[in-house]
C-alpha positions in Angstrom: -10.6 14.2 -192.6 -11.4 10.5 -191.7 -11.3 11.4 -188.0 -13.8 14.3 -188.5 -16.1 12.0 -190.5 -16.0 9.4 -187.7 -16.9 12.1 -185.1 -19.7 13.2 -187.4 -21.0 9.6 -187.7 -20.8 9.1 -183.9 -22.9 12.2 -183.4 -25.4 11.1 -186.1 -25.7 7.7 -184.4 -26.3 9.3 -181.1 -29.0 11.5 -182.6 -30.7 8.5 -184.2 -30.5 6.6 -181.0 -32.1 9.3 -179.0 -34.6 10.2 -181.6 -36.2 7.7 -184.1 -34.9 4.6 -182.3 -36.2 5.7 -178.9 -39.6 6.6 -180.4 -39.8 3.3 -182.2 -39.0 1.3 -179.1 -41.7 3.1 -177.1 -44.2 1.9 -179.6 -42.7 -1.5 -180.6 -40.3 -3.1 -178.0 -37.8 -5.6 -179.3 -38.6 -9.3 -179.0 -36.0 -9.9 -176.3 -33.7 -7.9 -174.1 -30.5 -9.5 -175.4 -29.6 -11.0 -178.8 -26.6 -13.3 -179.1 -25.1 -15.9 -181.4 -25.0 -19.6 -180.6 -21.6 -19.0 -179.1 -22.9 -16.4 -176.7 -21.4 -13.4 -178.6 -23.6 -10.3 -178.1 -25.3 -9.1 -181.3 -25.8 -5.3 -181.2 -28.8 -3.7 -182.6 -26.9 -1.9 -185.4 -23.4 -2.0 -186.9 -21.7 0.9 -188.6 -18.1 1.7 -189.7 -17.5 2.6 -186.0 -17.6 -1.1 -185.2 -14.9 -2.1 -187.6 -12.4 0.8 -187.0 -9.8 -1.7 -185.7 -10.1 -3.9 -188.9 -7.2 -3.1 -191.2 -7.9 -4.3 -194.7 -4.4 -5.5 -195.7 -3.6 -7.1 -192.3 -7.0 -8.6 -191.4 -8.8 -9.1 -194.7 -6.5 -8.9 -197.6 -7.4 -10.3 -201.0 -8.7 -13.8 -201.9 -5.9 -16.3 -202.3 -3.5 -14.1 -200.3 -2.5 -13.9 -196.6 -4.4 -14.0 -194.2 -6.9 -15.7 -196.5 -9.9 -14.3 -194.7 -11.7 -13.8 -198.0 -10.9 -17.3 -199.4 -8.0 -19.5 -200.4 -8.3 -19.0 -204.1 -8.2 -15.7 -206.0 -11.4 -16.5 -208.0 -13.1 -19.1 -205.7 -16.3 -20.4 -207.3 -16.0 -18.2 -210.4 -13.5 -20.8 -211.7 -14.7 -24.0 -210.2 -17.5 -24.9 -207.8 -16.8 -26.6 -204.5 -16.5 -30.4 -204.6 -20.0 -31.9 -204.0 -19.0 -34.9 -201.8 -22.0 -36.8 -200.4 -21.2 -39.1 -197.6 -22.2 -42.8 -198.1 -21.7 -46.0 -196.3 -24.0 -48.7 -195.0 -24.3 -52.5 -195.0 -21.7 -54.3 -197.1 -19.2 -53.1 -199.7 -21.4 -54.1 -202.6 -24.4 -51.9 -201.5 -22.2 -48.9 -200.6 -20.5 -49.2 -204.0 -23.9 -49.1 -205.7 -24.8 -45.9 -203.8 -21.4 -44.2 -204.6 -21.8 -45.0 -208.3 -25.4 -43.7 -208.2 -24.3 -40.4 -206.7 -21.6 -40.0 -209.2 -24.1 -40.5 -211.9 -26.3 -37.8 -210.4 -23.6 -35.2 -210.6 -21.6 -35.7 -207.4 -18.0 -34.7 -207.9 -16.2 -36.5 -205.0 -16.6 -39.7 -203.0 -17.0 -39.8 -199.2 -17.1 -43.1 -197.3 -18.5 -43.8 -193.8 -17.4 -47.0 -192.0 -19.2 -49.0 -189.4 -18.3 -49.0 -185.7 -16.4 -52.3 -185.8 -14.2 -51.0 -188.6 -13.6 -47.8 -186.8 -12.7 -49.6 -183.6 -10.4 -52.2 -185.2 -12.6 -55.2 -184.9 -13.4 -57.7 -187.7 -17.0 -58.4 -188.3 -16.7 -61.9 -186.6 -15.4 -60.4 -183.3 -17.9 -60.6 -180.4 -17.6 -56.8 -179.9 -18.9 -56.4 -183.5 -22.2 -58.2 -182.8 -25.2 -56.2 -183.8 -23.1 -53.3 -185.3 -21.9 -54.7 -188.6 -22.8 -52.4 -191.4 -25.1 -50.2 -189.3 -23.6 -46.7 -189.3 -21.3 -47.3 -192.2 -19.8 -49.9 -194.5 -18.1 -53.0 -193.0 -14.5 -53.3 -194.3 -12.5 -56.3 -193.0 -10.3 -57.3 -195.9 -8.7 -56.3 -199.2 -11.5 -58.1 -201.0 -14.0 -55.8 -199.2 -12.1 -52.7 -200.3 -11.9 -54.0 -203.9 -15.7 -54.5 -204.0 -16.2 -51.0 -202.4 -14.1 -49.4 -205.1 -15.2 -51.5 -208.0 -15.7 -49.5 -211.3 -14.9 -46.2 -209.6 -12.3 -44.1 -211.4 -9.7 -43.8 -208.7 -7.3 -41.7 -210.8 -10.1 -39.2 -211.7 -12.2 -38.8 -208.5 -11.0 -37.8 -205.0 -12.1 -40.1 -202.1 -12.6 -39.0 -198.5 -12.5 -41.7 -195.8 -13.9 -40.8 -192.4 -11.7 -43.1 -190.3 -9.4 -42.3 -187.5 -7.9 -44.9 -185.1 -7.7 -47.4 -188.0 -6.8 -44.8 -190.6 -3.5 -46.3 -191.6 -5.1 -49.7 -192.3 -7.9 -48.2 -194.5 -5.4 -46.1 -196.4 -3.2 -49.2 -196.9 -6.2 -51.1 -198.2 -6.9 -48.2 -200.7 -3.3 -48.2 -201.8 -3.3 -52.0 -202.2 -6.4 -51.9 -204.4 -4.9 -49.1 -206.5 -1.8 -51.3 -207.0 -3.9 -54.3 -208.1 -5.7 -52.1 -210.6 -2.5 -50.5 -211.9 -3.4 -47.0 -210.8 -0.2 -45.0 -210.1 -0.1 -43.8 -206.5 0.8 -40.3 -207.6 -2.6 -40.1 -209.4 -4.6 -40.9 -206.2 -6.3 -37.9 -204.6 -8.4 -37.7 -201.5 -8.3 -37.5 -197.7 -8.0 -39.9 -194.8 -9.4 -38.2 -191.7 -6.7 -39.6 -189.4 -7.7 -37.2 -186.6 -7.8 -39.3 -183.5 -7.2 -36.5 -181.0 -10.8 -35.3 -181.5 -12.0 -38.8 -180.7 -10.7 -38.4 -177.1 -12.4 -35.0 -176.9 -15.8 -35.6 -178.5 -16.5 -38.9 -180.2 -14.9 -41.9 -178.5 -13.7 -44.2 -181.4 -10.1 -44.3 -180.2 -8.1 -47.4 -179.6 -4.6 -46.5 -178.4 -3.3 -44.0 -175.9 -2.9 -40.4 -177.2 0.9 -40.5 -177.6 0.8 -43.7 -179.6 -2.0 -42.3 -181.8 0.1 -39.2 -182.5 3.0 -41.4 -183.6 0.6 -43.4 -185.9 -0.7 -40.1 -187.4 2.8 -38.8 -188.2 3.6 -42.2 -189.8 0.7 -41.5 -192.2 2.1 -37.9 -192.8 5.5 -39.3 -193.7 4.1 -42.1 -196.0 1.8 -39.7 -197.9 4.7 -37.2 -198.3 6.8 -39.9 -199.9 4.1 -41.8 -201.9 0.8 -39.9 -202.2 1.6 -36.3 -203.2 -2.1 -35.5 -204.0 -3.4 -37.0 -200.8 -4.4 -35.1 -197.7 -2.8 -37.0 -194.8 -5.2 -35.7 -192.2 -8.5 -33.9 -192.1 -8.6 -32.2 -188.7 -12.2 -32.3 -187.6 -14.1 -29.6 -185.7 -17.3 -31.3 -187.1 -17.5 -34.0 -184.4 -16.6 -31.5 -181.7 -19.6 -29.4 -182.7 -21.8 -32.4 -183.0 -20.9 -33.2 -179.3 -22.4 -29.9 -178.3 -19.6 -27.3 -178.6 -20.1 -23.7 -179.7 -18.8 -22.4 -183.0 -15.8 -20.8 -181.2 -14.9 -24.1 -179.4 -15.2 -26.0 -182.6 -12.5 -23.9 -184.3 -10.4 -23.5 -181.2 -10.2 -27.2 -180.2 -9.7 -28.3 -183.8 -6.8 -25.8 -184.2 -5.3 -26.9 -180.9 -5.3 -30.5 -182.3 -3.7 -29.2 -185.5 -0.9 -27.6 -183.5 -0.3 -30.8 -181.7 -0.1 -32.8 -185.0 2.3 -30.3 -186.5 4.5 -30.3 -183.3 4.5 -34.1 -183.4 5.5 -34.0 -187.1 8.3 -31.5 -186.3 9.5 -33.8 -183.5 9.6 -36.7 -186.0 11.9 -34.5 -188.2 9.2 -33.9 -190.9 9.3 -30.5 -192.5 6.3 -28.6 -191.2 6.1 -26.5 -194.4 5.6 -29.6 -196.5 3.3 -31.4 -194.0 1.1 -28.3 -193.7 0.2 -28.7 -197.4 -1.2 -32.2 -196.7 -3.5 -30.9 -194.0 -7.2 -30.1 -194.5 -10.0 -29.4 -192.0 -13.5 -30.6 -191.6 -16.1 -28.2 -190.1 -19.8 -28.1 -189.2 -22.3 -25.8 -190.8 -25.1 -24.9 -188.4 -28.3 -22.9 -188.5 -27.0 -19.5 -187.3 -26.0 -18.5 -190.7 -24.1 -15.3 -190.1 -22.1 -16.7 -187.2 -21.2 -19.7 -189.4 -20.0 -17.5 -192.2 -17.9 -15.4 -189.8 -16.6 -18.6 -188.2 -15.2 -19.9 -191.5 -13.6 -16.5 -192.3 -12.1 -16.1 -188.9 -10.8 -19.7 -189.0 -8.8 -19.0 -192.2 -7.3 -15.9 -190.6 -6.4 -17.6 -187.3 -4.8 -20.6 -189.0 -2.8 -18.5 -191.4 -1.4 -16.5 -188.4 -0.7 -19.7 -186.5 1.3 -21.0 -189.4 3.2 -17.8 -190.0 3.8 -16.7 -186.4 4.0 -19.9 -184.4 5.6 -22.3 -187.0 7.5 -19.6 -189.0 6.1 -21.0 -192.3 7.1 -18.8 -195.3 5.2 -20.4 -198.1 1.8 -18.8 -198.3 0.3 -22.0 -199.8 1.2 -23.8 -196.5 -0.7 -21.1 -194.6 -4.0 -21.8 -196.3 -6.8 -23.4 -194.3 -8.7 -25.6 -196.8 -11.8 -27.2 -195.4 -14.7 -29.6 -196.1 -18.0 -28.7 -194.6 -20.9 -30.9 -193.6 -24.3 -29.7 -192.6 -25.2 -30.3 -189.0 -26.7 -33.7 -188.2 -27.3 -32.7 -184.6 -29.8 -30.0 -185.7 -32.0 -32.4 -187.7 -35.2 -33.4 -186.1 -37.3 -36.6 -186.2 -40.4 -34.4 -185.8 -41.6 -32.9 -189.1 -38.5 -34.3 -191.0 -39.4 -32.3 -194.1 -38.3 -29.2 -192.2 -34.8 -30.5 -192.4 -34.7 -29.7 -196.1 -34.8 -26.0 -195.1 -32.3 -26.4 -192.3 -29.8 -28.2 -194.6 -30.2 -25.5 -197.4 -29.5 -22.7 -194.9 -26.5 -24.6 -193.5 -25.1 -25.3 -197.0 -25.5 -21.7 -197.9 -23.5 -20.7 -194.9 -20.7 -23.1 -195.9 -20.6 -21.7 -199.5 -20.7 -18.1 -198.4 -17.9 -19.0 -195.9 -15.8 -20.4 -198.7 -15.8 -24.2 -198.3 -13.7 -26.3 -200.7 -16.1 -29.2 -200.5 -19.5 -29.9 -199.0 -21.8 -32.7 -197.9 -25.5 -32.0 -197.4 -27.3 -34.3 -195.0 -30.5 -36.1 -195.9 -33.8 -34.9 -194.4 -34.2 -38.4 -192.8 -31.0 -38.7 -190.9 -32.6 -38.1 -187.5 -34.6 -41.3 -188.2 -31.9 -43.5 -189.8 -29.4 -43.8 -192.6 -30.4 -41.7 -195.6 -32.5 -43.2 -198.3 -31.5 -42.8 -201.9 -34.2 -40.2 -202.4 -33.1 -38.2 -199.4 -29.4 -38.4 -200.5 -30.5 -37.1 -203.9 -32.4 -34.2 -202.4 -29.3 -33.3 -200.4 -27.2 -33.3 -203.6 -29.8 -31.3 -205.5 -29.7 -28.7 -202.8 -26.0 -28.2 -203.5 -26.6 -28.1 -207.3 -29.3 -25.5 -206.9 -27.0 -23.3 -204.8 -24.3 -23.7 -207.4 -26.3 -23.2 -210.6 -29.4 -21.1 -209.6 -28.6 -18.9 -206.6 -25.7 -16.8 -207.9 -23.8 -17.0 -204.6 -20.7 -18.2 -206.4 -20.6 -15.4 -208.9 -18.4 -13.1 -206.8 -15.7 -13.9 -204.2 -16.6 -13.4 -200.5 -19.9 -11.7 -201.3 -20.7 -10.6 -197.7 -17.2 -9.3 -197.1 -17.3 -5.7 -195.8 -20.6 -6.1 -194.0 -20.1 -4.1 -190.7 -21.7 -6.9 -188.7 -19.9 -9.8 -190.4 -16.5 -8.2 -190.1 -17.1 -7.3 -186.4 -18.3 -10.8 -185.7 -15.3 -12.4 -187.6 -13.0 -10.4 -185.4 -14.9 -11.3 -182.2 -14.7 -15.0 -183.1 -11.0 -14.7 -183.8 -10.4 -13.1 -180.4 -12.3 -15.9 -178.6 -10.5 -18.6 -180.5 -7.1 -17.1 -179.6 -8.1 -16.9 -176.0 -8.9 -20.7 -175.9 -5.6 -21.5 -177.7 -3.7 -19.5 -175.0 -5.5 -21.4 -172.3 -4.7 -24.8 -173.8 -1.0 -23.7 -174.1 -1.1 -22.8 -170.4 -2.4 -26.2 -169.6 0.6 -27.7 -171.3 -0.9 -28.4 -174.7 -3.6 -30.5 -176.3 -2.7 -33.8 -174.8 -2.5 -32.4 -171.3 -5.8 -30.7 -171.9 -7.4 -33.9 -173.0 -6.0 -35.9 -170.0 -7.3 -33.3 -167.6 -10.7 -33.2 -169.3 -10.5 -29.5 -170.1 -11.9 -29.6 -173.7 -14.4 -32.3 -172.8 -15.8 -30.3 -169.8 -16.1 -27.1 -171.9 -18.1 -29.0 -174.5 -20.3 -30.6 -171.9 -21.1 -27.3 -170.3 -21.9 -25.7 -173.7 -24.2 -28.6 -174.6 -25.9 -28.3 -171.2 -26.6 -24.6 -171.7 -28.0 -25.3 -175.2 -30.3 -28.1 -174.0 -31.5 -26.0 -171.0 -32.5 -23.2 -173.4 -34.4 -25.7 -175.5 -36.2 -27.1 -172.5 -37.0 -23.6 -171.2 -38.3 -22.5 -174.6 -35.9 -19.6 -174.9 -34.3 -21.4 -177.9 -37.0 -22.3 -180.4 -36.6 -25.5 -182.4 -39.4 -25.6 -185.0 -41.5 -28.7 -184.7 -39.9 -29.7 -181.4 -40.7 -27.1 -178.7 -42.8 -24.8 -180.9 -45.1 -25.2 -183.9 -45.6 -28.9 -183.2 -48.0 -31.2 -185.0 -49.1 -33.7 -182.5 -51.4 -35.6 -184.9 -48.5 -36.2 -187.2 -46.3 -37.3 -184.3 -48.8 -39.9 -183.3 -49.0 -41.2 -186.9 -45.2 -41.7 -187.0 -42.6 -40.8 -189.7 -44.1 -39.2 -192.8 -41.2 -40.2 -195.0 -39.7 -43.6 -195.9 -36.8 -44.8 -193.7 -33.8 -46.7 -194.9 -34.0 -50.3 -193.7 -30.8 -52.3 -193.3 -31.1 -55.9 -194.5 -30.8 -58.1 -191.3 -28.8 -60.7 -193.3 -25.9 -58.2 -193.8 -24.0 -59.2 -190.7 -24.4 -62.9 -191.2 -23.3 -62.6 -194.9 -20.3 -60.4 -193.9 -19.2 -63.0 -191.4 -19.5 -65.8 -193.8 -17.6 -63.8 -196.4 -14.8 -63.2 -193.9 -14.6 -66.9 -192.9 -14.2 -67.9 -196.5 -11.6 -65.2 -197.0 -9.5 -66.6 -194.1 -9.8 -70.2 -195.3 -8.2 -69.2 -198.7 -5.1 -67.5 -197.2 -1.6 -68.7 -196.8 -1.2 -68.7 -193.0 2.6 -68.4 -193.0 2.5 -65.3 -195.2 -0.1 -63.7 -193.1 1.8 -64.4 -189.8 5.1 -63.1 -191.3 3.4 -59.9 -192.4 1.7 -59.4 -189.0 5.0 -60.0 -187.2 6.5 -57.3 -189.4 3.8 -54.8 -188.4 4.3 -55.6 -184.7 8.1 -55.2 -185.1 7.7 -51.8 -186.8 5.4 -50.7 -183.9 8.0 -51.7 -181.4 11.0 -50.3 -183.2 9.5 -47.0 -184.2 9.8 -47.7 -188.0 7.1 -46.2 -190.2 4.1 -48.5 -189.9 2.5 -47.8 -193.3 4.8 -49.9 -195.6 4.4 -52.9 -193.2 0.6 -52.5 -193.0 0.4 -52.3 -196.9 2.4 -55.5 -197.0 0.1 -57.1 -194.4 -3.2 -56.3 -196.2 -1.6 -57.5 -199.5 -0.7 -60.8 -197.7 -4.5 -60.9 -196.8 -4.3 -60.0 -193.1 -7.5 -58.5 -191.8 -8.2 -55.1 -190.3 -8.9 -56.7 -186.9 -5.7 -58.8 -187.0 -3.5 -55.8 -187.7 -5.3 -53.8 -185.0 -4.7 -56.6 -182.5 -0.9 -56.5 -183.2 -0.9 -52.8 -182.6 -2.9 -53.2 -179.4 -0.3 -55.7 -178.2 2.4 -53.0 -178.5 0.5 -49.7 -177.7 -2.2 -51.0 -175.4 -5.8 -49.7 -175.3 -6.8 -46.3 -173.8 -9.2 -45.9 -170.9 -10.0 -42.3 -170.2 -10.4 -40.8 -166.7 -13.8 -39.6 -165.7 -14.6 -35.9 -166.4 -16.3 -34.2 -163.5 
């Protein structure tokens, strides 16, 4: 019966194509000869059940909260609890960032997310020559345990989860967080949150690495082991496709390269005798939400399915909870424009909607002003209100996977899965993620995708409203139409003075003993985290700890990608 129905549908489609469609096209041609997603996937004119014949409900979709998790990781999704609204904040010194975090919590934010400045990310104290001019600029400066205490002052660490976007120095920032919790008497098993700890994507897309890849993998697995023993509610890594996308990748590359990194981390954990099934439960992902809303929704759905199959088929995981791909999403900073910045409110709203319809567990919405500078308090509030309107006024959270079953969405989900798997096979053929990075494969693929995108913008075949079409030249001459966050020029000077005073109050012998312990653990292969916690409690600085690790592991210098 089904076969006869399909034949009937195919015949009816042919009749429609040769009749009403042909007549319509003769009168009103389509806008362009070819439609495609941002990843270059062809979008057909019409989708019918014929396009999803290969999709088997139980094997490819299933039910929410059940393998392969295409429709979501929880059975009820947002009907029980909305996603965590986690607005990213960090600028200047710890005091100012703490004030912004407390303000956002007071406005209804449900999770903390901290950005760190470049010196902190690169393992330099604020008084290092390499830090000059960068202290507190793109995030908060954290040099010492006192800085971390001020950053976290009056924040309920046992009741709110904290995400820290930090990679090469992730173990040091995590150690500082743990040390502050100890001082405040908060049990470690009550701490919840995430440390990004995904340094592999730094070699691919972002550049804030310190050590060679092999050493960085060892440090990442030390964090896995420490969290497994001490921080049961903490995500030991947030594998990031976000920065890969911001570097210019396609949606397919974002997922594929992030998953290749995830495979490398799990293989490193297994080599360190850590149980993959347990470590998998400490992994979360961090993805980008772009403007092409249907491709983004399909991307998130395909990603859950691909990851579940990787865990089940490649790593032989049996616990379905360990197969779940939980992810935080952030709207796409690279899509925001300095021209007509008010338009960014609409872009962010569309991107946030894509993340919610795609089943995100937590979400950050960018400020309209982020193409001009760090977000002002007003812009950050509008970003948060965007999430709250989605949650409480739109109705999109009232049913699970509301677009599931759409012929187009299901066909697109399967196409993205197929492309992602093809990339993973290619990376395996190259010898794995590290070999791919060393040969420049992922970097080159991203560069070529970014070049194609920019060429389309320059040629006008890709329209960016307010940039290459619908411009307002009078407004551009007048300059920004909205306030811009201004960083106090005294921040760097004050941070350096604070650091100097901190160093003068220390017991030098205790600091040196703790630093020697860190260096010894690095050389011996012992887990670094207990030694780093001891060091920050002895009042060693982030830069001093990083220097001891540099002395053992060296600094990485990438080969040119051609």
